[in-house]
N, C-alpha and C positions, 0 to 999 in steps of 0.2 A: 699770457702765461699758461703753459701747458699743465693740465691736471695730471697728477701721477697715476700711472696705471694701477688698477686694483690687483692685489696679490692673489694668484690662483689659490683655491682652497687646498689644504693639505689632506689628501685622501689616502695616505699611506696605510692607514689602519684598515682600509677596505681590501688591500691586497689585489687579487686578480679582478675584483669588482670595482676598482677605482675608475676605470674608463666608463663603465656603466653609470656610476653615480655622477661623474662629472658632466655627462650629457643630459641629465634630467633634473627638473625642479619638482620635488615631491610635494611642495605646497600647491602645485598646479595640476600635475598629472596624478591619476589614481594608480599608476604602476607601483609595485612594491619597491621599497628602498632596498638597496643591495646589501645583503649581509651574508658572509660566508657561513655555510652550513657544515656541521660535522660530517666527516666521511662515514658513510653508512655501509654496513655489511649486507643489508638486505638487497633485494633486486633493485637495479638502477632504473630511474625514470627516463622516459623520452616524451617529447611533445612536438607537435607541428602546429604552428599558429599561422593561419591565413591572415594576411595583413595588407589592407589597402591603404598604403601611405601615399607617397608621390606616385607610385605605381603599385599594382598588385604583385605580391610575392608571397612565398611561404617560408616562415622561419623554422628551420629544423634544429632541434636542440637535444643534446645527449648529456645526461648527468655524469660528471666525472670530477673527483676530488673536491666535492662540496660546491660546485657551480654547474651551470648548464653551458656546455660548449655549444656555440651557435653558428649557424650558416644561413645566409639568405639565398633561397632557391627561387629565381624569378619565375620559372614555369611550373614549379611544384614537383613533388616526387613522381616518378613514372614506374609502373610495374612491368614495363617492357625492358628486358635486359639490354636490348640493342639501343635504347634511348638513354644516352648518358646526359644527366642534367647538371648544368653549371651551378656551383654552390660557392658563394663568396663568404669566407669566414668573417664573422663580426665579433664584437666584444662579448666576453663571457657574461651570462645573466644569472641572477640568483635563482635558486630552486623554487622559491615562492612564485616566480613568474609563470610557472606551469599552470597556475590557477587563474591567470589574468585573461579575461575576455571582456572587452569594452572599448571605450573610445579614448584615444590620446588627443588632448585638446589642440586646436589650431595654434601654430606658433611654437609648439614643443617638438623636440626631437622625435621623429617617427610619427608625427601627427597623422591620425587616421583611425580606422576601425580594425580591431583585432578579434579574431575568432579562434577558439581552440578546435582546430580541424581534426586532429587525431592525437591520441596519447596512449601510453601504456608503459611497458618496461622494455629494457634492452639488455643484451648480453654480449660482451666482447668475445670474438673468436680468436683472440690473441692473448698471450700471457701478460704482456705489458702494454697497456693502452698508451701511456706516455711515450714509450719508445716507438710504437706504431705511428703516433701522431707526428713525432719528429721525423720519422722516415717517410711520412706522407702516404701511408697505406693502412687504413683501419678497416678491418673486417668485423662484422657484427651481425647479430640477429635482432629483429624487432618483433615485439608481441603487442601489437596495437589493435584497434578496432578496424582500421582500414589498411594499415601497412604491417606486413608480417614477413617472416622468413629472413634469409640471408641477404645482406647488403654490403657495399664497400664504399668508403670515401677515399678517393685518390687525389693527391695534390698534384697540380700542374706547375704552379709557381706560387710565390708567397701569397697566402690568403685565398688563392684561387684553387678550388677543388672540383671534382666531379662526383656526384652521387649516383651510384649505379646499383640496380637490383640484380642479384644473382638468380640463375635459373632454378626454379623449384615449382611445386604445384600452385603457388600463389602468383607466379609470373603470368602476365597477360598483356595483350596489346590494348586492352580497354583503358580508356582515360579515366583513372580513378578520381581525379580532381573534378571532372565533369559529372561522373556517375554519382559521386557522393560529395556534394558541395556544402552540406550543412555542418554545423557544430556538433561534435560528439557529446557535449555536455548539456546544451540548451536546445538543440535541434533547430536553432534559429539560422536564418540567412545573415549575410553581412548587413543588409539593410535593416533587418529586425534588430540586430545588435546595435547598429548606429542609432536607431530611433530610441531604444531603451536607454542608451548611454548619453543622450543629450548631444548628439553630433550636430555640427553646424550644417546649414543647408548644402554647402559645397561638399562636405564629407558624406552626407547622406546620398547626394547625387552620385558620388564616386562609388559608394557601396552598392547602389542600385545598378550602376553600369557593370560592376564586377559580377554581380549576381546574374545579370542578363547575358554576359559573355559566357558564363558557365552553362546556362540553359541552351545557348546556341550550339556549343560544342557537343552537348549531349544529344542533339537531334540525329 
């Protein structure tokens, strides 16, 4: 006799953060539970989290309408305007996620080590961010510790975008991910974060490999 399928949880109350909550078990992971934040009039936050999950990538997030719009950038942001970086749009994250640096346990969604690689504030260069997102052309300025000046996100097709630096005095061919590989809040490497966060031996090895690859590119 077949056992009845369990009914999926009702996450309607989480609105745009329903997908985020559905993918995580907060009794296991130390990631923050998703809660919509009030829309704020002060300067908007952005964060870039270096994330060694199944592969190394950089999670680029912009605050908008009480959530963090999120894109996974496999090679990380580039300060070279001719170097267009592929960015896959992922589920919206809670604003509290901007503070998360640590280890997502084995077996959980996104398992691996997370670093706050850069953070600061951002400013849209369009009157209507929602309309720009729907059109697939969002121009903005970043005021971070590593990333600054004008940028643009351009959609190629559904959920697939390009993250491009516009030309200004901050533009350079220097690889910023290799030149500045450490956390902007703890100054730790991925391996240092993994050790402090109780990572598994496999996760620690992956973090060490990611650190080593950054060091090689910086030579």
